N, C-alpha and C positions, 0 to 999 in steps of 0.2 A: 283377232285385225288391229292394227300398233292405229291408237293417233295423231301420233305424228304424219307430218306433211308437212315438203317442202316447198319455199317462197312463193316455185313453179306452177305443180301443180291445183296449190290454191289461187291464185291469179289467171291460172287457166280454171277451176268451178266455175272460182266466181263469177267469170265474166258470161261460161256457163250457163250459169245459170240466168243472168243478167238477158244474156238471149233469152230465154226463155222463156222471161216476165215478160219481153218487150211485144214476144211472138205469140202468146196468149190473149197483151192486149190489143194488141194489134184484126184477132178474132175474135177477140169476143166486143163487136164495136159497143153491142148496146149496153155494157153496160158503163153508165155517163159520169164525167170524172166529180161532178160534185155528189155523186155515188162511192167514190171513193176518197176521196174531203173530207165524209159527212165519217167515210166508216174511220179509214184509217191513214187520213190526215197527210194523205201526198197521193197527185196525181201524176199522169202521163206527162203535164205538164209540168209538176215540179223534176218528176224524172230528166226533162228536157232541160230543163234547168242543172239537173245536179251534172248530166254528160258535159254540159259548156264546161260549172264549174274542175271537172273530171281537166279534161282537157287542159284550162289554166294552169293547170296546177301544176301539167306537165310542158306548159310555155306553150300550150298547142294554143292558136285565133279561130278558136269556133264558132257561126254566130248560131246564134237561140234558133232563129229557124231550119238550121239547116238541121241541128238537134231536133228540132220537134217533128223532121221529115221522117229525120230516123225512132224512132219513136211512136207517131205514130203510121208508116210505113206510105204516110204520101204526107203530100204539099196538107199543112193545117187550114186553111180555109174549103179544099177539097173533102177532110175526115168531118169538118164541121157540118159546113153546107149535108153531107150523107147523111149523119149520122150523130150530131147533135141535137140535141131533145129539149123545147121549150124548162128550165127548170120549173118544178111543183112549186109551191107554196109548204109546203113542209118540206121540200127539200132546203128552202130556199131559207128556212128560218131555224135547219138543221144548221148549216151551217155557218151562221149567222150568230146560232147561242156556243158553233167549237173556236168560231173565229175567235170570239169573245174569251176562250177556256187560252189558248191560243198569247193572246196577246201577255195575257196575265204570270206567264212562263217565265 
């Protein structure tokens, strides 16, 4: 098996991986954004921002709320009211500690 891959194939594979990640996050609504941030240093909102930035790189104006709806699979306010839970003290503390680390980089 060759490790050489065309630019088009790479693009299509990366797009498929992104769609699979978004689908996974949409199906796993029990995974809170704060948990994602604490464990992986990104969340659904980060993906939405990256989506907007990638569109801007292509000269396409895209509203953040539209990108969030793409990532969340519904309007953000709807997802938040259905699935977001109050962060625990432990989650908030871990987030604050991680934020300090991020800002020191």
